[in-house]
C-alpha atoms as a printed R data frame, in Angstrom:
   type eleno elety resid chain resno       x      y       z
1  ATOM     1    CA   MET     A     1  -0.095 -0.019   0.083
2  ATOM     2    CA   MET     A     2   1.280  3.577  -1.020
3  ATOM     3    CA   THR     A     3   1.217  6.316   1.613
4  ATOM     4    CA   ASN     A     4   1.223  9.830   0.822
5  ATOM     5    CA   LEU     A     5   4.291 11.259   3.094
6  ATOM     6    CA   GLY     A     6   3.590 14.743   2.407
7  ATOM     7    CA   GLY     A     7   0.331 14.565   4.396
8  ATOM     8    CA   THR     A     8  -1.799 15.916   1.371
9  ATOM     9    CA   SER     A     9  -3.328 14.090  -1.650
10 ATOM    10    CA   PRO     A    10  -3.195 15.612  -5.170
11 ATOM    11    CA   PRO     A    11  -6.356 17.512  -6.406
12 ATOM    12    CA   PRO     A    12  -9.031 14.922  -7.866
13 ATOM    13    CA   ARG     A    13  -8.846 15.199 -11.831
14 ATOM    14    CA   SER     A    14 -11.751 16.079 -13.601
15 ATOM    15    CA   ALA     A    15 -13.767 13.418 -15.640
16 ATOM    16    CA   LEU     A    16 -14.443 15.892 -18.611
17 ATOM    17    CA   THR     A    17 -13.369 13.914 -21.395
18 ATOM    18    CA   LEU     A    18 -15.678 10.956 -20.477
19 ATOM    19    CA   ARG     A    19 -18.483 13.351 -20.101
20 ATOM    20    CA   LEU     A    20 -17.428 14.584 -23.586
21 ATOM    21    CA   VAL     A    21 -17.604 11.086 -25.098
22 ATOM    22    CA   LEU     A    22 -20.897 10.275 -23.205
23 ATOM    23    CA   ALA     A    23 -22.657 13.517 -24.116
24 ATOM    24    CA   THR     A    24 -21.735 12.929 -27.706
25 ATOM    25    CA   PHE     A    25 -23.006  9.480 -27.771
26 ATOM    26    CA   GLY     A    26 -26.194 10.700 -26.089
27 ATOM    27    CA   LEU     A    27 -26.585 13.262 -28.505
28 ATOM    28    CA   ILE     A    28 -26.459 11.000 -31.496
29 ATOM    29    CA   ILE     A    29 -28.731  8.395 -30.150
30 ATOM    30    CA   CYS     A    30 -31.251 10.833 -29.012
31 ATOM    31    CA   THR     A    31 -31.231 12.678 -32.417
32 ATOM    32    CA   GLY     A    32 -31.513  9.528 -34.264
33 ATOM    33    CA   ALA     A    33 -34.364  8.128 -32.159
34 ATOM    34    CA   ALA     A    34 -36.081 11.306 -32.671
35 ATOM    35    CA   LEU     A    35 -35.725 11.285 -36.429
36 ATOM    36    CA   VAL     A    36 -36.839  7.452 -36.393
37 ATOM    37    CA   PHE     A    37 -39.650  8.082 -34.134
38 ATOM    38    CA   ALA     A    38 -40.938 10.835 -36.391
39 ATOM    39    CA   TYR     A    39 -40.583  8.846 -39.460
40 ATOM    40    CA   SER     A    40 -42.276  5.609 -37.816
41 ATOM    41    CA   GLY     A    41 -45.374  7.822 -36.999
42 ATOM    42    CA   LEU     A    42 -44.986  7.122 -33.371
43 ATOM    43    CA   PRO     A    43 -46.647  9.684 -30.802
44 ATOM    44    CA   MET     A    44 -45.558 12.871 -30.489
45 ATOM    45    CA   ALA     A    45 -44.595 12.489 -26.904
46 ATOM    46    CA   LEU     A    46 -41.890 10.264 -27.659
47 ATOM    47    CA   ILE     A    47 -40.559 12.512 -30.310
48 ATOM    48    CA   VAL     A    48 -40.773 15.372 -28.026
49 ATOM    49    CA   VAL     A    49 -38.844 13.554 -25.153
50 ATOM    50    CA   ALA     A    50 -36.030 12.332 -27.542
51 ATOM    51    CA   ALA     A    51 -35.687 15.856 -28.919
52 ATOM    52    CA   LEU     A    52 -35.482 17.151 -25.412
53 ATOM    53    CA   PHE     A    53 -32.867 14.411 -24.247
54 ATOM    54    CA   ALA     A    54 -30.897 15.639 -27.646
55 ATOM    55    CA   VAL     A    55 -31.092 19.326 -26.538
56 ATOM    56    CA   VAL     A    56 -29.807 18.472 -23.066
57 ATOM    57    CA   ALA     A    57 -26.744 16.455 -24.713
58 ATOM    58    CA   ALA     A    58 -26.161 19.473 -26.728
59 ATOM    59    CA   VAL     A    59 -26.011 21.895 -23.871
60 ATOM    60    CA   ASP     A    60 -23.746 19.460 -21.846
61 ATOM    61    CA   LEU     A    61 -21.353 19.391 -24.820
62 ATOM    62    CA   ALA     A    62 -21.121 23.194 -24.893
63 ATOM    63    CA   VAL     A    63 -20.601 23.562 -21.130
64 ATOM    64    CA   ILE     A    64 -17.770 20.581 -21.414
65 ATOM    65    CA   ILE     A    65 -16.173 22.371 -24.326
66 ATOM    66    CA   ARG     A    66 -16.192 25.768 -22.769
67 ATOM    67    CA   ARG     A    67 -14.725 24.194 -19.502
68 ATOM    68    CA   LYS     A    68 -11.939 22.364 -21.466
69 ATOM    69    CA   ALA     A    69 -11.343 25.542 -23.693
70 ATOM    70    CA   HIS     A    70 -10.624 27.469 -20.269
71 ATOM    71    CA   GLY     A    71  -7.923 24.900 -19.396
72 ATOM    72    CA   GLU     A    72  -9.666 22.849 -16.966
73 ATOM    73    CA   PRO     A    73  -7.985 19.274 -16.957
74 ATOM    74    CA   GLY     A    74  -9.638 16.206 -17.661
């Protein structure tokens, strides 16, 4: 077992890259689902829910990209 002799631990790293990958995946899947639902003639509620999830993923992507551009590690 390794111990830290200095008494302090390093600051935790952000998981921005993982969030970036997951948000991109969510955006692609939710946009595709909304399109498939629309072309399949499924109820409008399903289309709206899928589109809202795609918008949430897009906003999350914007936040992640902004944080990475400002130099946050991860």
